Backbone as JSON Lines, residues from 0, in Angstrom:
{"i":0,"aa":"X","n":[-35.8,-0.38,54.51],"ca":[-35.23,-1.35,55.44],"c":[-35.88,-2.71,55.2]}
{"i":1,"aa":"X","n":[-35.06,-3.73,55.14],"ca":[-35.57,-5.07,54.87],"c":[-36.23,-5.66,56.12]}
{"i":2,"aa":"X","n":[-37.33,-6.36,55.88],"ca":[-38.05,-6.99,56.98],"c":[-37.27,-8.18,57.53]}
{"i":3,"aa":"X","n":[-37.31,-8.32,58.85],"ca":[-36.7,-9.49,59.48],"c":[-37.77,-10.56,59.59]}
{"i":4,"aa":"X","n":[-37.46,-11.75,59.09],"ca":[-38.4,-12.87,59.09],"c":[-37.81,-14.05,59.85]}
{"i":5,"aa":"X","n":[-38.67,-15.01,60.16],"ca":[-38.2,-16.29,60.66],"c":[-37.27,-16.88,59.59]}
{"i":6,"aa":"X","n":[-36.15,-17.44,60.01],"ca":[-35.16,-17.95,59.05],"c":[-35.74,-19.0,58.1]}
{"i":7,"aa":"X","n":[-36.67,-19.81,58.59],"ca":[-37.18,-20.92,57.77],"c":[-37.86,-20.42,56.5]}
{"i":8,"aa":"X","n":[-38.27,-19.15,56.46],"ca":[-38.95,-18.65,55.26],"c":[-38.01,-18.55,54.07]}
{"i":9,"aa":"X","n":[-36.71,-18.57,54.32],"ca":[-35.73,-18.65,53.25],"c":[-35.78,-17.5,52.26]}
{"i":10,"aa":"X","n":[-35.48,-17.82,51.0],"ca":[-35.42,-16.79,49.96],"c":[-36.4,-17.06,48.82]}
{"i":11,"aa":"X","n":[-37.05,-18.21,48.84],"ca":[-38.01,-18.52,47.77],"c":[-39.28,-17.7,47.97]}
{"i":12,"aa":"X","n":[-39.76,-17.1,46.88],"ca":[-40.94,-16.22,46.95],"c":[-42.18,-16.94,47.48]}
{"i":13,"aa":"X","n":[-42.37,-18.19,47.11],"ca":[-43.53,-18.97,47.58],"c":[-43.49,-19.13,49.1]}
{"i":14,"aa":"X","n":[-42.33,-19.48,49.61],"ca":[-42.15,-19.66,51.05],"c":[-42.31,-18.33,51.79]}
{"i":15,"aa":"X","n":[-41.71,-17.28,51.25],"ca":[-41.8,-15.96,51.88],"c":[-43.26,-15.5,51.93]}
{"i":16,"aa":"X","n":[-43.99,-15.67,50.84],"ca":[-45.39,-15.26,50.8],"c":[-46.21,-16.07,51.83]}
{"i":17,"aa":"X","n":[-45.95,-17.38,51.91],"ca":[-46.64,-18.2,52.9],"c":[-46.35,-17.69,54.32]}
{"i":18,"aa":"X","n":[-45.08,-17.43,54.61],"ca":[-44.69,-16.93,55.92],"c":[-45.35,-15.58,56.22]}
{"i":19,"aa":"X","n":[-45.3,-14.68,55.25],"ca":[-45.77,-13.31,55.48],"c":[-47.29,-13.18,55.53]}
{"i":20,"aa":"X","n":[-47.99,-14.03,54.78],"ca":[-49.43,-13.85,54.64],"c":[-50.29,-14.9,55.35]}
{"i":21,"aa":"X","n":[-49.73,-16.06,55.62],"ca":[-50.57,-17.13,56.18],"c":[-50.1,-17.69,57.51]}
{"i":22,"aa":"X","n":[-48.85,-18.14,57.59],"ca":[-48.39,-18.9,58.74],"c":[-48.55,-18.09,60.03]}
{"i":23,"aa":"X","n":[-49.31,-18.64,60.93],"ca":[-49.51,-18.0,62.22],"c":[-50.69,-17.04,62.29]}
{"i":24,"aa":"X","n":[-51.34,-16.82,61.15],"ca":[-52.52,-15.95,61.13],"c":[-53.72,-16.75,61.65]}
{"i":25,"aa":"X","n":[-54.41,-16.24,62.66],"ca":[-55.54,-17.01,63.21],"c":[-56.59,-17.37,62.16]}
{"i":26,"aa":"X","n":[-56.93,-18.65,62.14],"ca":[-57.9,-19.2,61.18],"c":[-59.16,-19.61,61.94]}
{"i":27,"aa":"X","n":[-60.31,-19.19,61.4],"ca":[-61.59,-19.56,61.99],"c":[-62.51,-20.23,60.97]}
{"i":28,"aa":"X","n":[-62.06,-20.31,59.74],"ca":[-62.83,-20.92,58.66],"c":[-62.6,-22.43,58.63]}
{"i":29,"aa":"X","n":[-63.68,-23.2,58.72],"ca":[-63.55,-24.65,58.78],"c":[-62.93,-25.26,57.53]}
{"i":30,"aa":"X","n":[-63.26,-24.74,56.37],"ca":[-62.67,-25.31,55.15],"c":[-61.15,-25.15,55.18]}
{"i":31,"aa":"X","n":[-60.69,-24.0,55.63],"ca":[-59.26,-23.76,55.71],"c":[-58.6,-24.63,56.78]}
{"i":32,"aa":"X","n":[-59.29,-24.85,57.89],"ca":[-58.77,-25.78,58.9],"c":[-58.61,-27.17,58.28]}
{"i":33,"aa":"X","n":[-59.61,-27.61,57.53],"ca":[-59.52,-28.94,56.91],"c":[-58.37,-28.99,55.9]}
{"i":34,"aa":"X","n":[-58.21,-27.93,55.15],"ca":[-57.11,-27.87,54.19],"c":[-55.76,-28.0,54.9]}
{"i":35,"aa":"X","n":[-55.55,-27.19,55.93],"ca":[-54.28,-27.24,56.64],"c":[-54.05,-28.6,57.3]}
{"i":36,"aa":"X","n":[-55.08,-29.16,57.93],"ca":[-54.92,-30.49,58.54],"c":[-54.51,-31.51,57.49]}
{"i":37,"aa":"X","n":[-55.17,-31.47,56.35],"ca":[-54.87,-32.42,55.29],"c":[-53.46,-32.23,54.76]}
{"i":38,"aa":"X","n":[-53.09,-30.99,54.5],"ca":[-51.74,-30.73,53.98],"c":[-50.67,-31.12,55.0]}
{"i":39,"aa":"X","n":[-50.93,-30.9,56.28],"ca":[-49.97,-31.31,57.32],"c":[-49.8,-32.83,57.32]}
{"i":40,"aa":"X","n":[-50.88,-33.56,57.11],"ca":[-50.8,-35.02,57.05],"c":[-49.96,-35.45,55.85]}
{"i":41,"aa":"X","n":[-50.2,-34.85,54.71],"ca":[-49.42,-35.2,53.52],"c":[-47.97,-34.78,53.64]}
{"i":42,"aa":"X","n":[-47.7,-33.76,54.45],"ca":[-46.33,-33.28,54.62],"c":[-45.49,-34.23,55.46]}
{"i":43,"aa":"X","n":[-46.11,-35.05,56.3],"ca":[-45.35,-35.94,57.2],"c":[-44.3,-36.72,56.4]}
{"i":44,"aa":"X","n":[-43.04,-36.57,56.82],"ca":[-41.94,-37.24,56.16],"c":[-41.37,-36.48,54.97]}
{"i":45,"aa":"X","n":[-41.96,-35.35,54.65],"ca":[-41.52,-34.53,53.51],"c":[-41.29,-33.1,53.98]}
{"i":46,"aa":"X","n":[-40.82,-32.26,53.09],"ca":[-40.65,-30.85,53.45],"c":[-41.95,-30.1,53.19]}
{"i":47,"aa":"X","n":[-42.17,-29.05,53.96],"ca":[-43.36,-28.21,53.76],"c":[-43.29,-27.53,52.4]}
{"i":48,"aa":"X","n":[-42.08,-27.23,51.94],"ca":[-41.91,-26.59,50.64],"c":[-42.46,-27.49,49.52]}
{"i":49,"aa":"X","n":[-42.25,-28.79,49.63],"ca":[-42.8,-29.74,48.66],"c":[-44.32,-29.62,48.6]}
{"i":50,"aa":"X","n":[-44.94,-29.51,49.76],"ca":[-46.4,-29.4,49.84],"c":[-46.87,-28.06,49.28]}
{"i":51,"aa":"X","n":[-46.19,-26.99,49.63],"ca":[-46.57,-25.67,49.12],"c":[-46.54,-25.63,47.58]}
{"i":52,"aa":"X","n":[-45.52,-26.25,47.0],"ca":[-45.41,-26.26,45.54],"c":[-46.56,-27.04,44.9]}
{"i":53,"aa":"X","n":[-47.11,-28.0,45.62],"ca":[-48.19,-28.85,45.09],"c":[-49.57,-28.42,45.59]}
{"i":54,"aa":"X","n":[-49.63,-27.35,46.35],"ca":[-50.86,-26.97,47.02],"c":[-52.04,-26.79,46.05]}
{"i":55,"aa":"X","n":[-51.83,-26.11,44.95],"ca":[-52.93,-25.89,44.0],"c":[-53.39,-27.21,43.39]}
{"i":56,"aa":"X","n":[-52.48,-28.13,43.17],"ca":[-52.84,-29.45,42.65],"c":[-53.64,-30.23,43.69]}
{"i":57,"aa":"X","n":[-53.25,-30.09,44.95],"ca":[-54.03,-30.71,46.04],"c":[-55.43,-30.14,46.1]}
{"i":58,"aa":"X","n":[-55.54,-28.82,45.97],"ca":[-56.87,-28.19,46.01],"c":[-57.75,-28.72,44.89]}
{"i":59,"aa":"X","n":[-57.19,-28.85,43.7],"ca":[-57.97,-29.36,42.57],"c":[-58.34,-30.83,42.79]}
{"i":60,"aa":"X","n":[-57.39,-31.61,43.27],"ca":[-57.62,-33.05,43.46],"c":[-58.65,-33.34,44.55]}
{"i":61,"aa":"X","n":[-58.66,-32.51,45.6],"ca":[-59.55,-32.73,46.74],"c":[-60.7,-31.72,46.78]}
{"i":62,"aa":"X","n":[-61.21,-31.35,45.6],"ca":[-62.4,-30.49,45.51],"c":[-62.3,-29.26,46.4]}
{"i":63,"aa":"X","n":[-61.16,-28.57,46.32],"ca":[-60.94,-27.35,47.12],"c":[-61.06,-27.61,48.62]}
{"i":64,"aa":"X","n":[-60.8,-28.85,49.01],"ca":[-60.89,-29.28,50.41],"c":[-62.29,-29.12,50.98]}
{"i":65,"aa":"X","n":[-63.26,-29.38,50.13],"ca":[-64.66,-29.41,50.58],"c":[-64.86,-30.75,51.3]}
{"i":66,"aa":"X","n":[-64.79,-30.72,52.61],"ca":[-64.83,-31.95,53.41],"c":[-66.11,-32.74,53.2]}
{"i":67,"aa":"X","n":[-67.22,-32.06,52.87],"ca":[-68.46,-32.78,52.6],"c":[-68.33,-33.65,51.36]}
{"i":68,"aa":"X","n":[-67.66,-33.17,50.36],"ca":[-67.41,-33.96,49.15],"c":[-66.37,-35.04,49.41]}
{"i":69,"aa":"X","n":[-65.29,-34.67,50.11],"ca":[-64.21,-35.61,50.38],"c":[-64.72,-36.82,51.16]}
{"i":70,"aa":"X","n":[-65.62,-36.6,52.1],"ca":[-66.16,-37.7,52.91],"c":[-66.88,-38.74,52.06]}
{"i":71,"aa":"X","n":[-67.33,-38.35,50.88],"ca":[-68.08,-39.26,50.0],"c":[-67.23,-39.95,48.95]}
{"i":72,"aa":"X","n":[-65.92,-39.72,48.97],"ca":[-65.05,-40.34,47.97],"c":[-65.15,-41.86,48.04]}
{"i":73,"aa":"X","n":[-65.21,-42.48,46.86],"ca":[-65.29,-43.94,46.76],"c":[-63.98,-44.51,46.21]}
{"i":74,"aa":"X","n":[-63.96,-45.81,45.97],"ca":[-62.75,-46.47,45.49],"c":[-62.29,-45.91,44.14]}
{"i":75,"aa":"X","n":[-63.21,-45.57,43.26],"ca":[-62.82,-45.0,41.98],"c":[-62.07,-43.68,42.19]}
{"i":76,"aa":"X","n":[-62.57,-42.86,43.09],"ca":[-61.92,-41.58,43.37],"c":[-60.55,-41.82,44.01]}
{"i":77,"aa":"X","n":[-60.47,-42.81,44.9],"ca":[-59.19,-43.13,45.54],"c":[-58.17,-43.53,44.47]}
{"i":78,"aa":"X","n":[-58.59,-44.37,43.55],"ca":[-57.68,-44.78,42.46],"c":[-57.26,-43.59,41.61]}
{"i":79,"aa":"X","n":[-58.2,-42.7,41.37],"ca":[-57.89,-41.49,40.61],"c":[-56.83,-40.66,41.34]}
{"i":80,"aa":"X","n":[-56.98,-40.52,42.64],"ca":[-56.01,-39.77,43.43],"c":[-54.64,-40.46,43.43]}
{"i":81,"aa":"X","n":[-54.66,-41.79,43.51],"ca":[-53.4,-42.54,43.5],"c":[-52.67,-42.41,42.16]}
{"i":82,"aa":"X","n":[-53.39,-42.08,41.13],"ca":[-52.79,-41.9,39.8],"c":[-52.51,-40.44,39.47]}
{"i":83,"aa":"X","n":[-52.8,-39.54,40.39],"ca":[-52.63,-38.1,40.16],"c":[-51.18,-37.71,40.48]}
{"i":84,"aa":"X","n":[-50.4,-37.45,39.46],"ca":[-48.98,-37.11,39.64],"c":[-48.76,-35.74,40.25]}
{"i":85,"aa":"X","n":[-49.81,-34.94,40.35],"ca":[-49.68,-33.59,40.9],"c":[-49.67,-33.54,42.42]}
{"i":86,"aa":"X","n":[-50.05,-34.66,43.07],"ca":[-50.12,-34.68,44.53],"c":[-49.18,-35.77,45.07]}
{"i":87,"aa":"X","n":[-49.12,-35.89,46.37],"ca":[-48.38,-36.97,47.01],"c":[-49.3,-38.19,46.97]}
{"i":88,"aa":"X","n":[-48.87,-39.24,46.3],"ca":[-49.74,-40.4,46.08],"c":[-49.49,-41.48,47.13]}
{"i":89,"aa":"X","n":[-49.87,-41.19,48.34],"ca":[-49.71,-42.11,49.45],"c":[-51.1,-42.62,49.84]}
{"i":90,"aa":"X","n":[-51.32,-43.9,49.65],"ca":[-52.64,-44.48,49.89],"c":[-53.12,-44.29,51.33]}
{"i":91,"aa":"X","n":[-52.22,-44.48,52.3],"ca":[-52.63,-44.32,53.71],"c":[-53.07,-42.89,54.0]}
{"i":92,"aa":"X","n":[-52.35,-41.92,53.44],"ca":[-52.7,-40.52,53.67],"c":[-53.98,-40.14,52.95]}
{"i":93,"aa":"X","n":[-54.18,-40.67,51.77],"ca":[-55.42,-40.41,51.02],"c":[-56.61,-40.98,51.77]}
{"i":94,"aa":"X","n":[-56.5,-42.23,52.21],"ca":[-57.61,-42.86,52.93],"c":[-57.85,-42.17,54.28]}
{"i":95,"aa":"X","n":[-56.77,-41.72,54.94],"ca":[-56.93,-40.99,56.2],"c":[-57.68,-39.69,55.97]}
{"i":96,"aa":"X","n":[-57.39,-39.01,54.87],"ca":[-58.07,-37.74,54.56],"c":[-59.56,-37.95,54.39]}
{"i":97,"aa":"X","n":[-59.94,-39.0,53.68],"ca":[-61.36,-39.3,53.47],"c":[-62.03,-39.62,54.8]}
{"i":98,"aa":"X","n":[-61.39,-40.45,55.59],"ca":[-61.88,-40.79,56.92],"c":[-62.01,-39.54,57.78]}
{"i":99,"aa":"X","n":[-60.98,-38.69,57.73],"ca":[-60.95,-37.5,58.58],"c":[-62.04,-36.5,58.2]}
{"i":100,"aa":"X","n":[-62.44,-36.49,56.94],"ca":[-63.53,-35.59,56.52],"c":[-64.81,-35.93,57.28]}
{"i":101,"aa":"X","n":[-65.09,-37.2,57.44],"ca":[-66.28,-37.61,58.2],"c":[-66.14,-37.27,59.68]}
{"i":102,"aa":"X","n":[-64.96,-37.55,60.24],"ca":[-64.72,-37.24,61.65],"c":[-64.79,-35.73,61.89]}
{"i":103,"aa":"X","n":[-64.32,-34.96,60.93],"ca":[-64.35,-33.5,60.98],"c":[-65.8,-33.01,61.09]}
{"i":104,"aa":"X","n":[-66.67,-33.59,60.26],"ca":[-68.09,-33.19,60.29],"c":[-68.77,-33.63,61.58]}
{"i":105,"aa":"X","n":[-68.34,-34.74,62.16],"ca":[-68.89,-35.16,63.45],"c":[-68.55,-34.13,64.53]}
{"i":106,"aa":"X","n":[-67.33,-33.59,64.47],"ca":[-66.94,-32.54,65.42],"c":[-67.79,-31.29,65.19]}
{"i":107,"aa":"X","n":[-68.04,-30.96,63.93],"ca":[-68.9,-29.81,63.63],"c":[-70.29,-30.0,64.23]}
{"i":108,"aa":"X","n":[-70.81,-31.2,64.12],"ca":[-72.14,-31.49,64.68],"c":[-72.15,-31.25,66.19]}
{"i":109,"aa":"X","n":[-71.07,-31.61,66.85],"ca":[-71.02,-31.48,68.3],"c":[-70.7,-30.06,68.77]}
{"i":110,"aa":"X","n":[-69.83,-29.36,68.05],"ca":[-69.33,-28.05,68.5],"c":[-69.79,-26.88,67.63]}
{"i":111,"aa":"X","n":[-70.66,-27.12,66.67],"ca":[-71.14,-26.14,65.7],"c":[-70.12,-25.84,64.61]}
{"i":112,"aa":"X","n":[-68.83,-25.95,64.92],"ca":[-67.78,-25.79,63.91],"c":[-66.52,-26.45,64.43]}
{"i":113,"aa":"X","n":[-65.66,-26.83,63.5],"ca":[-64.36,-27.36,63.9],"c":[-63.55,-26.25,64.58]}
{"i":114,"aa":"X","n":[-63.7,-25.04,64.08],"ca":[-63.0,-23.9,64.65],"c":[-63.33,-23.75,66.14]}
{"i":115,"aa":"X","n":[-64.6,-23.85,66.49],"ca":[-64.98,-23.78,67.91],"c":[-64.27,-24.86,68.71]}
{"i":116,"aa":"X","n":[-64.26,-26.07,68.15],"ca":[-63.62,-27.2,68.83],"c":[-62.15,-26.92,69.09]}
{"i":117,"aa":"X","n":[-61.4,-26.57,68.06],"ca":[-59.95,-26.46,68.19],"c":[-59.54,-25.23,69.01]}
{"i":118,"aa":"X","n":[-60.26,-24.12,68.82],"ca":[-59.93,-22.91,69.58],"c":[-60.3,-23.05,71.06]}
{"i":119,"aa":"X","n":[-61.23,-23.94,71.37],"ca":[-61.62,-24.18,72.76],"c":[-60.44,-24.66,73.61]}
{"i":120,"aa":"X","n":[-59.48,-25.35,72.98],"ca":[-58.32,-25.85,73.72],"c":[-57.44,-24.72,74.26]}
{"i":121,"aa":"X","n":[-57.57,-23.52,73.68],"ca":[-56.77,-22.37,74.14],"c":[-57.68,-21.23,74.61]}
{"i":122,"aa":"X","n":[-58.9,-21.58,74.96],"ca":[-59.89,-20.59,75.42],"c":[-60.05,-19.43,74.45]}
{"i":123,"aa":"X","n":[-59.92,-19.72,73.15],"ca":[-60.17,-18.72,72.13],"c":[-59.08,-17.69,71.91]}
{"i":124,"aa":"X","n":[-57.97,-17.83,72.62],"ca":[-56.87,-16.87,72.51],"c":[-55.59,-17.59,72.07]}
{"i":125,"aa":"X","n":[-54.91,-17.04,71.06],"ca":[-53.66,-17.68,70.62],"c":[-52.63,-17.76,71.75]}
{"i":126,"aa":"X","n":[-51.92,-18.87,71.78],"ca":[-50.79,-18.99,72.69],"c":[-49.58,-18.37,71.99]}
{"i":127,"aa":"X","n":[-48.87,-17.52,72.69],"ca":[-47.74,-16.82,72.08],"c":[-46.44,-17.4,72.62]}
{"i":128,"aa":"X","n":[-45.64,-17.94,71.68],"ca":[-44.3,-18.38,72.04],"c":[-43.42,-17.15,72.13]}
{"i":129,"aa":"X","n":[-42.49,-17.19,73.01],"ca":[-41.58,-16.05,73.17],"c":[-40.18,-16.51,72.82]}
{"i":130,"aa":"X","n":[-40.04,-17.02,71.6],"ca":[-38.8,-17.65,71.16],"c":[-37.84,-16.61,70.6]}
{"i":131,"aa":"X","n":[-36.6,-16.71,71.04],"ca":[-35.55,-15.85,70.5],"c":[-35.0,-16.44,69.2]}
{"i":132,"aa":"X","n":[-34.9,-17.77,69.14],"ca":[-34.36,-18.45,67.96],"c":[-35.29,-19.59,67.55]}
{"i":133,"aa":"X","n":[-35.2,-19.97,66.31],"ca":[-36.04,-21.07,65.81],"c":[-35.66,-22.41,66.44]}
{"i":134,"aa":"X","n":[-34.41,-22.52,66.88],"ca":[-33.97,-23.77,67.52],"c":[-34.74,-24.06,68.8]}
{"i":135,"aa":"X","n":[-35.33,-23.03,69.39],"ca":[-36.11,-23.19,70.62],"c":[-37.5,-23.77,70.37]}
{"i":136,"aa":"X","n":[-37.99,-23.65,69.14],"ca":[-39.35,-24.09,68.83],"c":[-39.51,-25.59,69.04]}
{"i":137,"aa":"X","n":[-40.56,-25.98,69.73],"ca":[-40.8,-27.43,69.91],"c":[-41.44,-28.03,68.67]}
{"i":138,"aa":"X","n":[-41.29,-29.33,68.52],"ca":[-41.97,-30.06,67.43],"c":[-43.36,-30.48,67.87]}
{"i":139,"aa":"X","n":[-43.54,-30.58,69.19],"ca":[-44.84,-30.92,69.77],"c":[-44.83,-30.44,71.21]}
{"i":140,"aa":"X","n":[-46.02,-30.38,71.79],"ca":[-46.16,-29.91,73.18],"c":[-47.21,-30.76,73.89]}
{"i":141,"aa":"X","n":[-47.4,-30.48,75.16],"ca":[-48.46,-31.17,75.91],"c":[-49.83,-30.87,75.28]}
{"i":142,"aa":"X","n":[-50.01,-29.63,74.8],"ca":[-51.26,-29.26,74.15],"c":[-51.48,-30.08,72.88]}
{"i":143,"aa":"X","n":[-50.46,-30.2,72.05],"ca":[-50.64,-30.98,70.81],"c":[-50.82,-32.46,71.12]}
{"i":144,"aa":"X","n":[-50.18,-32.94,72.19],"ca":[-50.41,-34.33,72.62],"c":[-51.88,-34.53,72.99]}
{"i":145,"aa":"X","n":[-52.42,-33.57,73.75],"ca":[-53.81,-33.65,74.21],"c":[-54.78,-33.62,73.02]}
{"i":146,"aa":"X","n":[-54.55,-32.69,72.09],"ca":[-55.46,-32.56,70.94],"c":[-55.35,-33.79,70.05]}
{"i":147,"aa":"X","n":[-54.13,-34.26,69.8],"ca":[-53.94,-35.46,68.98],"c":[-54.68,-36.65,69.58]}
{"i":148,"aa":"X","n":[-54.55,-36.82,70.86],"ca":[-55.24,-37.93,71.55],"c":[-56.75,-37.79,71.4]}
{"i":149,"aa":"X","n":[-57.26,-36.57,71.55],"ca":[-58.7,-36.35,71.44],"c":[-59.18,-36.58,70.0]}
{"i":150,"aa":"X","n":[-58.42,-36.1,69.03],"ca":[-58.82,-36.31,67.63],"c":[-58.83,-37.8,67.28]}
{"i":151,"aa":"X","n":[-57.84,-38.53,67.77],"ca":[-57.8,-39.98,67.51],"c":[-59.02,-40.65,68.15]}
{"i":152,"aa":"X","n":[-59.36,-40.22,69.35],"ca":[-60.55,-40.77,70.03],"c":[-61.8,-40.5,69.22]}
{"i":153,"aa":"X","n":[-61.8,-39.39,68.49],"ca":[-62.95,-39.0,67.67],"c":[-62.88,-39.59,66.26]}
{"i":154,"aa":"X","n":[-61.92,-40.47,66.02],"ca":[-61.87,-41.2,64.77],"c":[-60.89,-40.72,63.72]}
{"i":155,"aa":"X","n":[-60.13,-39.66,64.0],"ca":[-59.14,-39.18,63.04],"c":[-58.0,-40.18,62.9]}
{"i":156,"aa":"X","n":[-57.44,-40.23,61.71],"ca":[-56.3,-41.11,61.4],"c":[-55.11,-40.25,60.99]}
{"i":157,"aa":"X","n":[-53.91,-40.8,61.19],"ca":[-52.68,-40.15,60.74],"c":[-52.55,-38.76,61.34]}
{"i":158,"aa":"X","n":[-52.83,-38.64,62.65],"ca":[-52.93,-37.32,63.26],"c":[-52.14,-37.27,64.57]}
{"i":159,"aa":"X","n":[-50.82,-37.49,64.44],"ca":[-49.95,-37.47,65.61],"c":[-49.74,-36.07,66.16]}
{"i":160,"aa":"X","n":[-49.06,-36.01,67.28],"ca":[-48.85,-34.75,67.99],"c":[-48.05,-33.74,67.17]}
{"i":161,"aa":"X","n":[-47.06,-34.19,66.41],"ca":[-46.26,-33.27,65.59],"c":[-47.11,-32.65,64.49]}
{"i":162,"aa":"X","n":[-47.96,-33.46,63.86],"ca":[-48.87,-32.93,62.83],"c":[-49.82,-31.91,63.45]}
{"i":163,"aa":"X","n":[-50.35,-32.23,64.62],"ca":[-51.26,-31.3,65.3],"c":[-50.54,-30.01,65.64]}
{"i":164,"aa":"X","n":[-49.31,-30.1,66.14],"ca":[-48.6,-28.88,66.51],"c":[-48.33,-28.01,65.27]}
{"i":165,"aa":"X","n":[-47.98,-28.63,64.17],"ca":[-47.8,-27.89,62.93],"c":[-49.09,-27.18,62.53]}
{"i":166,"aa":"X","n":[-50.22,-27.87,62.74],"ca":[-51.52,-27.26,62.44],"c":[-51.78,-26.05,63.34]}
{"i":167,"aa":"X","n":[-51.47,-26.18,64.61],"ca":[-51.67,-25.08,65.56],"c":[-50.83,-23.87,65.17]}
{"i":168,"aa":"X","n":[-49.61,-24.12,64.72],"ca":[-48.73,-23.03,64.28],"c":[-49.27,-22.38,63.0]}
{"i":169,"aa":"X","n":[-49.62,-23.21,62.03],"ca":[-50.07,-22.69,60.73],"c":[-51.34,-21.86,60.86]}
{"i":170,"aa":"X","n":[-52.23,-22.27,61.75],"ca":[-53.54,-21.62,61.87],"c":[-53.6,-20.57,62.97]}
{"i":171,"aa":"X","n":[-52.46,-20.2,63.52],"ca":[-52.4,-19.1,64.48],"c":[-52.93,-19.4,65.86]}
{"i":172,"aa":"X","n":[-53.23,-20.65,66.13],"ca":[-53.65,-21.02,67.48],"c":[-52.45,-20.88,68.41]}
{"i":173,"aa":"X","n":[-51.28,-21.1,67.83],"ca":[-50.0,-20.86,68.49],"c":[-49.22,-19.89,67.6]}
{"i":174,"aa":"X","n":[-48.72,-18.82,68.18],"ca":[-47.88,-17.88,67.44],"c":[-46.43,-18.25,67.73]}
{"i":175,"aa":"X","n":[-45.79,-18.92,66.77],"ca":[-44.4,-19.33,66.96],"c":[-43.44,-18.57,66.05]}
{"i":176,"aa":"X","n":[-43.84,-17.38,65.6],"ca":[-42.85,-16.51,64.95],"c":[-41.84,-16.13,66.03]}
{"i":177,"aa":"X","n":[-40.57,-16.1,65.67],"ca":[-39.57,-15.67,66.65],"c":[-39.76,-14.18,66.94]}
{"i":178,"aa":"X","n":[-39.31,-13.75,68.09],"ca":[-39.57,-12.37,68.55],"c":[-39.01,-11.31,67.6]}
{"i":179,"aa":"X","n":[-37.94,-11.62,66.89],"ca":[-37.34,-10.64,65.99],"c":[-38.06,-10.55,64.65]}
{"i":180,"aa":"X","n":[-38.96,-11.48,64.35],"ca":[-39.69,-11.5,63.09],"c":[-40.78,-10.43,63.09]}
{"i":181,"aa":"X","n":[-40.93,-9.75,61.95],"ca":[-41.93,-8.68,61.89],"c":[-43.36,-9.2,62.08]}
{"i":182,"aa":"X","n":[-43.6,-10.49,61.79],"ca":[-44.93,-11.07,61.95],"c":[-45.27,-11.39,63.41]}
{"i":183,"aa":"X","n":[-44.28,-11.47,64.26],"ca":[-44.48,-11.81,65.67],"c":[-45.54,-10.9,66.31]}
{"i":184,"aa":"X","n":[-45.4,-9.61,66.12],"ca":[-46.34,-8.67,66.71],"c":[-47.62,-8.53,65.89]}
{"i":185,"aa":"X","n":[-47.52,-8.77,64.58],"ca":[-48.69,-8.63,63.7],"c":[-49.76,-9.68,63.96]}
{"i":186,"aa":"X","n":[-49.33,-10.89,64.27],"ca":[-50.32,-11.94,64.47],"c":[-50.56,-12.19,65.94]}
């Protein structure tokens, strides 16, 4: 019997694997949080599929999303990234990523980890959407508005409510698999 998935996972193997193995799975690893935040920022205005296809190139370009290294990037590195055809070459997003690496570490200093910080907004328990159809899924919520505002206050750039909500979905802080999807109960 074929598995029922969220419709957005489509028929492409890369998208299906992302849906089945990652999207909505609770994340507690700070490096992975930084990766998802960064990829969500680069995805703004583009399709997630575009980002998934370039994900390995992004990992190579941004030192496997080692935020300690990214925070130290200088103008030479920025120019190198702007010339890297394997990634999205948007100067504002690149500079925001470097800035956000420092802000990310400041949160770690205060909360021991970024994971502690972000999961604190939901008292450590994923919020479960009870969506029948994907059309019901919001692009942002009061929670993502609150987190976006707080991250901006803490110095993050390019971090609007929609980007934050996408991050919450991707990292399992919010389970937005539709109820008919086999992953709904798994995560």
